C-alpha positions in Angstrom: 0.0 -0.1 0.0 2.9 2.3 0.8 6.1 2.7 -1.3 8.9 1.1 0.5 11.9 3.3 1.2 15.4 1.8 1.4 15.7 3.3 4.9 13.7 5.6 7.1 14.0 9.5 6.4 14.0 10.3 10.0 14.7 8.3 13.3 13.7 9.0 16.8 16.5 7.9 19.1 15.6 7.3 22.7 19.0 7.8 24.2 17.9 7.0 27.9 14.7 5.8 29.6 15.4 8.0 32.6 13.6 11.2 33.2 13.6 13.8 36.1 9.9 14.2 35.4 7.2 11.5 35.7 4.4 12.9 33.5 1.1 11.2 34.0 0.4 10.8 30.1 3.9 9.1 29.5 4.3 5.4 29.2 7.2 5.7 31.6 4.8 6.7 34.4 3.0 3.4 34.0 6.1 1.2 33.5 6.1 -1.8 35.8 9.1 -3.5 37.2 12.4 -2.4 38.6 13.8 1.1 37.4 15.9 0.9 34.2 19.4 2.1 34.2 20.1 5.5 32.5 22.3 3.9 29.9 22.9 0.2 29.1 26.2 -1.2 30.5 27.5 -1.6 26.9 26.2 1.8 25.7 29.4 2.8 24.1 29.3 -0.2 21.8 25.5 -0.1 21.2 25.5 3.7 20.6 28.5 3.6 18.3 26.6 0.9 16.3 23.5 3.2 16.2 25.6 5.9 14.7 27.3 3.6 12.2 23.9 2.3 11.0 22.2 5.7 10.7 25.2 6.9 8.6 25.4 3.7 6.6 21.7 3.7 5.7 21.8 7.5 4.9 19.1 8.6 7.3 18.5 12.3 6.9 17.5 13.5 10.4 17.6 12.3 13.9 15.4 13.4 16.9 17.3 12.9 20.1 14.6 12.0 22.8 14.2 10.0 25.9 13.3 9.8 28.8 15.1 13.1 29.3 18.2 13.4 27.1 19.8 16.0 29.4 20.3 13.4 32.1 22.9 11.7 30.0 23.9 14.4 27.6 27.7 14.5 28.5 27.9 10.8 27.6 25.8 10.8 24.5 27.1 14.2 23.0 30.0 12.6 21.1 27.7 10.1 19.3 25.4 13.1 18.4 28.4 15.0 17.0 29.4 12.1 14.8 25.8 12.1 13.3 26.0 15.9 12.8 29.4 15.8 11.3 28.1 13.1 8.8 25.5 15.8 7.6 22.5 14.3 9.4 20.2 17.0 10.9 19.8 16.8 14.7 16.9 17.8 16.7 16.2 17.6 20.4 13.1 16.9 22.5 13.5 17.9 26.2 11.8 19.5 29.1 15.0 21.7 29.4 14.8 21.8 33.3 18.4 20.4 33.4 19.9 22.7 30.7 22.8 24.9 31.8 25.0 27.3 29.8 27.6 24.5 29.7 25.2 22.0 28.4 23.7 24.4 25.9 27.2 25.0 24.6 27.8 21.2 24.5 24.7 20.5 22.4 25.4 23.5 20.1 28.8 22.1 19.5 27.3 18.6 18.9 25.1 20.0 16.1 21.7 20.3 17.5 19.6 22.5 15.3 16.4 23.1 17.2 14.6 22.1 20.4 11.1 20.9 21.2 10.3 21.8 24.8 7.5 20.2 26.8 5.5 22.6 29.1 2.1 21.2 30.1 1.0 24.4 31.9 2.1 27.8 32.9 0.2 27.4 36.1 2.9 26.1 38.7 0.5 23.9 40.6 -1.0 22.2 37.6 2.5 21.8 36.1 4.0 20.2 39.2 1.0 17.9 39.5 1.2 16.7 35.9 4.9 16.2 35.8 5.1 14.9 39.4 8.0 17.3 40.1 8.6 20.5 41.9 9.1 24.1 40.5 8.7 22.7 37.0 7.6 26.0 35.5 10.5 27.9 36.9 13.1 25.2 35.9 11.7 24.9 32.4 11.5 28.7 32.0 15.3 28.9 33.0 16.0 26.2 30.3 14.1 28.0 27.6 15.8 31.4 28.3 19.2 29.6 28.2 18.3 27.9 24.9 17.1 31.2 23.3 20.3 32.9 24.5 22.4 30.4 22.7 20.4 30.9 19.5 18.4 27.7 19.3 15.0 27.9 17.6 12.6 26.7 20.3 9.0 25.3 20.0 7.0 24.8 23.2 4.7 21.9 23.1 1.8 21.7 25.6 0.4 18.2 26.1 -3.3 18.7 26.6 -5.7 16.7 28.6 -8.9 17.5 30.6 -6.5 18.5 33.4 -5.2 21.6 31.4 -7.4 22.3 28.5 -8.7 25.5 30.1 -5.1 26.7 30.5 -4.0 26.7 26.8 -4.5 30.4 26.4 -2.7 31.3 29.6 0.2 29.0 28.8 0.5 30.4 25.3 0.6 33.9 26.8 3.3 32.9 29.2 5.3 31.3 26.4 4.9 34.4 24.2 6.3 36.5 27.1 9.5 34.5 27.0 10.1 35.4 23.3 9.2 32.0 21.9 7.8 32.3 18.4 6.3 28.8 18.0 3.6 27.0 20.2 2.0 23.7 19.8 -0.9 22.1 21.7 -1.0 18.4 21.4 -3.6 16.0 22.6 -2.4 13.6 25.2 -3.1 10.0 24.5 -3.9 7.2 26.9 -0.4 5.7 27.5 -1.4 2.1 28.4 -4.5 0.0 28.5 -6.4 0.0 31.8 -4.8 3.3 33.1 -6.7 5.7 35.1 -5.5 8.4 32.8 -8.1 7.3 30.2 -10.8 9.4 31.8 -8.7 12.5 31.2 -8.0 12.1 27.5 -9.8 14.6 25.3 -12.7 13.5 23.3 -13.2 14.6 19.7 -15.3 17.7 20.7 -12.7 18.8 23.3 -9.9 18.2 20.7 -11.6 20.6 18.4 -11.9 23.1 21.3 -8.2 22.8 21.6 -7.8 23.5 18.0 -10.0 26.7 18.2 -7.8 27.8 21.1 -4.8 27.4 18.9 -6.4 29.6 16.3 -7.0 32.2 18.9 -3.5 32.4 20.4 -2.0 32.3 16.9 -3.7 35.6 16.2 -3.5 37.2 19.6 0.3 36.4 20.2 1.6 36.1 16.6 2.5 32.4 17.0 3.2 29.9 14.3 1.0 27.2 16.0 0.9 23.4 15.4 -0.4 20.2 16.9 2.4 17.7 16.6 0.8 14.3 16.6 -0.7 12.7 13.4 -4.3 12.8 14.4 -6.8 11.4 11.9 -8.1 14.1 9.4 -11.8 13.3 10.3 -11.1 14.2 14.0 -10.4 17.8 12.8 -14.0 18.3 11.6 -15.1 20.6 8.8 -14.0 23.8 10.7 -10.5 22.7 11.3 -9.7 20.3 8.5 -7.2 22.7 7.0 -4.9 22.1 10.0 -4.7 18.4 9.4 -1.3 18.2 7.6 0.5 15.2 9.4 0.1 11.6 8.6 1.7 8.7 10.6 5.1 7.7 9.2 5.7 4.8 11.6 7.4 2.0 9.6 6.9 4.0 6.4 9.3 6.9 6.6 10.3 6.9 10.3 11.1 4.5 13.1 12.3 4.6 16.7 15.6 3.2 18.2 15.3 2.5 21.9 18.1 3.1 24.4 18.6 -0.8 24.4 18.9 -1.0 20.7 15.4 -2.3 19.9 14.0 -0.9 16.7 10.2 -0.2 16.7 7.9 1.7 14.2 7.3 4.5 16.7 8.0 5.4 20.3 4.6 4.2 21.4 4.1 0.9 19.7 5.6 -1.9 21.7 6.6 -4.3 18.9 10.3 -4.6 18.3 11.3 -5.6 14.8 15.0 -6.2 15.5 18.0 -5.1 17.3 20.5 -2.4 16.1 23.4 -4.9 16.5 21.9 -6.8 13.7 21.6 -3.8 11.4 18.9 -1.1 10.9 18.2 -2.5 7.5 17.1 -5.9 8.9 14.5 -4.4 11.2 13.4 -1.8 8.6 12.7 -4.6 6.0 10.7 -6.4 8.6 8.2 -3.6 9.1 6.3 -4.6 5.9 2.9 -4.8 7.8 3.3 -1.0 8.6 3.4 -0.4 4.9 0.6 -2.7 3.8 -3.2 -2.5 4.3 -3.1 -5.2 7.0 -4.0 -2.8 9.7 -6.5 -0.7 7.7 -9.8 -0.6 9.6 -12.9 -1.8 7.7 -14.7 1.2 9.2 -12.5 3.5 7.1 -13.1 1.7 3.8 -15.2 4.5 2.3 -12.8 7.2 3.2 -10.9 8.8 0.3 -7.9 9.4 2.7 -7.7 6.0 4.0 -4.4 5.2 2.2 -2.8 8.3 3.6 -4.3 8.2 7.1 -4.4 4.4 7.5 -7.1 4.7 10.2 -5.1 7.0 12.5 -2.8 6.1 15.3 -2.2 2.3 15.7 -0.7 2.8 19.2 -4.0 4.5 20.4 -6.1 1.8 18.7 -4.1 -0.9 20.4 -4.4 0.7 23.8 -8.1 1.5 23.5 -9.4 -1.7 21.7 -6.4 -4.2 21.8 -6.6 -4.4 18.1 -4.3 -2.7 15.6 -7.0 -3.0 12.8 -9.4 -0.8 14.8 -9.8 3.0 13.9 -8.0 5.5 16.2 -10.4 6.3 19.1 -10.3 9.9 18.0 -11.8 9.2 14.5 -15.2 10.9 13.7 -16.7 8.4 11.3 -19.7 10.8 10.6 -17.4 13.3 8.9 -15.7 12.3 5.5 -12.8 14.6 4.7 -12.0 15.2 1.1 -8.3 15.3 -0.3 -7.0 18.7 -0.3 -4.9 20.4 -2.9 -1.5 21.7 -2.1 -1.7 25.2 -0.7 0.7 26.6 -3.2 0.6 29.3 -5.9 2.5 29.0 -9.3 5.9 30.6 -9.3 6.4 33.6 -11.4 10.1 33.3 -12.3 11.5 31.1 -14.9 15.0 30.4 -13.3 16.1 28.5 -10.3 19.1 27.1 -8.5 19.4 23.9 -6.6 19.7 24.4 -3.0 23.4 23.8 -2.3 22.4 21.9 0.9 20.2 19.5 -0.9 20.9 15.8 0.1 19.9 13.0 -2.3 19.3 9.3 -1.4 18.7 7.1 -4.4 15.7 4.7 -4.2 14.4 2.1 -6.5 11.8 4.6 -7.8 14.1 7.5 -8.0 15.3 9.3 -4.9 14.4 11.2 -1.7 15.5 14.7 -1.9 15.9 16.4 1.5 16.8 20.0 2.8 15.0 19.7 6.2 13.0 17.6 8.6 9.7 18.8 7.0 11.1 19.7 3.6 11.7 16.5 1.5 10.1 14.8 -1.3 10.1 11.5 -3.2 11.0 12.2 -6.9 11.6 10.0 -10.0 14.8 9.4 -11.9 14.1 12.3 -14.3 14.1 14.8 -11.6 17.0 13.2 -9.9 19.1 13.7 -13.0 17.9 17.2 -13.4 18.9 18.2 -9.9 22.3 16.4 -10.0 23.2 17.5 -13.6 25.5 20.3 -12.4 23.5 23.0 -14.2 24.1 26.3 -12.6 20.6 27.4 -13.5 17.5 25.3 -13.9 14.9 26.8 -16.2 11.1 26.3 -16.0 11.5 24.9 -19.6 13.9 22.2 -18.2 11.2 21.2 -15.6 8.4 21.1 -18.2 10.7 19.0 -20.6 11.8 16.5 -17.9 8.1 16.0 -16.7 6.8 16.2 -20.3 4.1 18.7 -19.1 2.8 22.1 -19.9 4.2 25.4 -18.8 1.3 25.9 -16.2 1.9 22.4 -14.6 5.6 22.9 -14.5 5.0 26.2 -12.7 3.0 24.4 -10.1 5.7 21.7 -9.8 8.4 24.4 -9.4 6.3 26.1 -6.7 6.3 22.8 -4.8 10.0 22.4 -5.1 10.6 26.0 -4.0 8.1 25.5 -1.0 10.2 22.5 0.0 13.4 24.6 -0.3 14.7 22.2 -3.0 14.9 24.9 -5.6 15.7 28.5 -5.0 14.3 31.1 -7.3 16.9 33.2 -9.2 16.2 36.9 -8.4 
């Protein structure tokens, strides 16, 4: 059902299971058994193998996550730097409560490009209760200020449940006061079956309330807003369907490498498809069921977006129903969204240059061309040859000729390539 890539385009690497917070929506909160070590005993061997495999398989971007990466950052920074030195884009997920100027310099030198920061509320009491920690707002604020001082682009993500839905605006206002320009509100999921947190998860109406609040704070505070999970398009409803732009890439274009070397489709699905010591390619090839229609819900058969959406989040379906073939519990089967056209306008110019930072990874169908974590495309051999021809200037006529299409269609294709920063207009 989905085109099989030779390797993931992006990987989440959980460098530690340890965290100084114990957030109630996180699977770590509900983990049973003895506490896990911050790093495996053989982490130097395993993490070196992770780096080798990510470079060998030509993965484009890696998100460093956990647990809380800052708890082990001194020991993992050399591995992160090896990835960055190899041209892999590095991003960090953190609560930033442990960030210091010294650590900020360390991750900057290691090549971290931007940081996604978790802040569940600007209300101190709520934040401490949700994270099971003390002074979380003050400690996160200090970390955000340090990150901004060191020039890191920062997005603050507020994980939203019924506990803090009413605090979206006040949290956005607080974040704006710190000088942060990007704010996300993301619906919390039930982390494990049978948890008491299930009663605090937003239903579809509350999810849409959250989206309306995001609209309001975007206007009021000048934010670029987002919600960073791939929620099913039907959950957005008619009023918010324009905000639905993410589709789950688990096992299709992304995967997760655990601190222990296990390789999973995403950070929430429990199934391991292999161990890093046996090679990333072995586990990636084994994820064919993520790329087939095996888990496509029968209830989604009439939907025109079913092949892109796949029925929503498989992890949420597994937790809610114990069945990967069920629809995401957030699905609204009464609303049938239509495919939407690219939100782009035809380019006016006729001459372009290839982005000098363009990365190309050959595939059976052509290639993946990449300039950033959200700026990549699958293209066929004809376009690969054009991008790699060494031409100083690519003209619109070249694009029309390669694609064997009209001037108007070529302008739309060029507009998409410009939007993805693959081509740069010659001014």
